[in-house]
C-alpha positions in Angstrom: -0.1 -0.2 0.0 2.7 2.5 0.8 5.0 2.8 -2.3 7.7 4.7 -0.5 8.0 1.9 2.1 8.6 -0.6 -0.7 10.9 1.7 -2.3 12.9 1.8 1.0 12.8 -1.9 1.5 14.4 -2.8 -1.8 18.2 -3.6 -1.2 19.2 -2.1 -4.8 21.7 -4.5 -5.3 19.9 -7.1 -7.5 19.0 -6.3 -11.2 15.3 -6.6 -10.6 15.4 -4.5 -7.2 17.5 -1.9 -9.2 14.8 -1.9 -11.9 12.1 -1.4 -9.6 13.9 1.2 -7.5 14.2 3.1 -10.8 10.7 2.9 -12.0 9.3 4.0 -8.5 11.8 6.8 -8.5 10.7 7.8 -11.9 6.8 7.5 -11.2 6.9 9.1 -7.8 10.4 11.0 -7.5 11.4 9.2 -4.3 15.0 9.5 -5.0 15.0 13.1 -3.6 13.5 13.7 -0.1 11.7 17.1 0.1 13.5 19.8 2.1 10.4 20.8 4.0 6.9 19.6 4.5 5.1 18.2 1.5 1.4 17.5 1.0 0.8 14.3 -1.5 -2.3 13.7 -3.5 -4.8 11.6 -1.9 -5.6 8.3 -3.1 -8.0 7.0 -4.2 -9.3 10.2 -5.9 -12.4 10.3 -6.4 -13.3 8.3 -3.2 -16.0 6.7 -1.4 -16.1 6.9 1.8 -12.3 6.8 2.6 -9.0 8.1 1.2 -5.5 8.3 2.3 -3.8 11.5 2.5 0.0 11.2 2.6 2.4 14.0 3.5 6.3 14.4 4.2 7.5 15.9 7.3 11.2 17.3 7.4 11.5 17.3 11.4 9.5 16.2 14.5 6.3 18.1 15.5 2.7 18.5 15.1 0.6 18.7 11.9 -2.7 19.0 11.1 -4.7 18.3 7.9 -7.8 20.6 7.6 -10.5 19.6 5.3 -12.8 22.4 3.8 -15.9 22.3 1.8 -16.5 24.6 -1.4 -17.8 27.3 0.9 -14.7 27.4 3.0 -16.1 25.7 6.0 -14.2 23.5 8.0 -15.5 19.9 7.6 -12.7 18.0 9.5 -9.5 18.1 11.2 -7.0 15.6 11.3 -4.0 15.8 13.8 -0.8 13.9 13.7 2.2 13.9 15.9 5.5 12.5 14.6 9.0 12.0 16.3 11.1 11.9 13.2 11.0 13.1 9.5 9.7 10.8 7.0 6.4 10.1 5.0 3.3 9.7 6.9 -0.5 8.9 5.8 -3.6 9.9 7.5 -7.1 8.4 6.5 -10.1 10.6 6.0 -13.4 8.9 6.4 -16.3 10.7 4.9 -19.0 8.5 5.7 -21.2 11.2 6.9 -20.3 14.0 4.4 -22.1 14.7 1.2 -20.7 14.4 -2.3 -18.6 17.2 -3.8 -15.3 18.8 -4.1 -13.3 19.4 -0.9 -10.1 20.9 -0.3 -7.4 20.0 2.4 -4.3 21.6 3.7 -1.2 20.8 5.5 -0.6 23.0 8.6 2.3 22.9 10.8 3.2 25.5 13.7 0.2 27.6 12.6 1.7 28.2 9.0 -0.1 26.5 5.7 2.5 24.5 4.0 0.2 23.2 1.0 -3.2 22.8 -0.3 -4.9 20.1 -2.5 -8.3 19.1 -3.5 -10.2 16.0 -3.6 -13.5 14.4 -4.9 -16.0 12.7 -2.8 -18.4 10.5 -5.1 -21.2 8.6 -3.3 
């Protein structure tokens, strides 16, 4: 499920592992880690009723993923504490939310780091 974990687990010494590493690197850009926070695209998108929101944290701390509807109203806040840099994933469950376009943003230390959109289809 987590392509980055697969990428990290490959030893890189055998021909098939090197080939898979190169393909994952080309598809997802795993060879270079971000210098700061990075908000990935949720998957699946469109989704019903759950989606995974990946993000990269460059250092330990607290982050929030805040989800908004088209009117700018907060629909849900997802908080995450982490002790080291790396890729993390939060699951957004939209069972009690109507279909539509939603925006989600990554916030750390009160500062907006990135914003993406997602589509909920029921």
